[in-house]
Structures are given as C-alpha cells and as structure tokens.
N, C-alpha and C positions, 0 to 999 in steps of 0.2 A: 551708729548708722550703718546701713547695709545689712543688718541682722534681720532676717524674716522670721517671724514668731507666728504661731497659730494660737487664736483666742477663741474660747468657747465660753459663753455666759449663759447660765440657765437661771431664770427668775421664777418665782412662785406665781407671779401674776403680772398682768399688763400694768404699766405705769399709772393707770387710772382706776385700777381695781384694788379691792382689799384682799390680803391673804388671811384666810380664816384659821383659827385654832379649834382643835377638837376637845375642849373642856378637859384639861389635864393629861391629855393624850398625845400632846405634841400638835404640829400643824397638819391640816389636811393634805397640803402638798408634800411635805416631808415624808409622811406615811405612805402616800400613794407612790411617791418616787422610789422609796425603799423597796415597796413590793413590785415595782416594775423592772428592777435592775435584775434581769434574768440572763444567765450566760448565753452568749450568742446574739443577744439583742444589741442593734446599733443605737447610738444616742438618739437618733430620729425616732426610731421605734420606741425607746424608753420614754420619750417626752409624749408622743402620741398615747401610749398606754397609760401614763400617768394622767393626762387629761381625761381619758375615758374613765378613770377610777374616781375622779372628783365628782361629787353630787352636782348635777347641773343647777340645782337650786342656789349654790354658791356663787355662780357668775364669776369664777375665778379661772383664768387661762394662763397656764404656764407658757413661758417664752423662752426660746432657744435662739441666741444671736451668735454669730461667728464671723471670724475674720481670718482669711487664709487657712480655713479649716474644712472647706467643702469635702474634700476627699476623706476627712476623718469621720463626719458625722454618719456616714453609711457603713463604716466598719464596725466589727464587733467590739463592743465596749469592755466585756469582761471575758 
C-alpha cells in the first residue's frame, strides 16, 4: 500500500478483434511493432506507426492502455 506504480499495456488488437498471423512469419502486429521501434520514438508514436503498418484489410487495431504513466508515453522509448 502506498506504492505508486506505472503500468503500460500494449495489446495486438481490441478485445473484440482477431490478431492475425502472417503464415509462418509471426504475427502481423509483432512484425509491425518491431519495425516501429525506432530510436527517439515515444511509445505513443510507436503504437501509431505500428497501426499504420498493419494492412487495413485485417481490421486489427493495437491498443495501448496505461495507469500512472501519462508522462512516460511521450518520452523516447529507446
């Protein structure tokens, strides 16, 4: 009690969506996320860039949720 923690959760899709696999090449989300981790990018920018890299036809939308971490999501991740 009294301990304040920051929590950041990144999910591959919304709770009512499917997370798609790329036929033996891993998940579309995982591949897009790894390509989006660029030095100097914030978590917010990484998630935005990840969404942009997912084919629109998948109807898969990554989600970032956070608690006590508002200041962190705008800071450089790497």
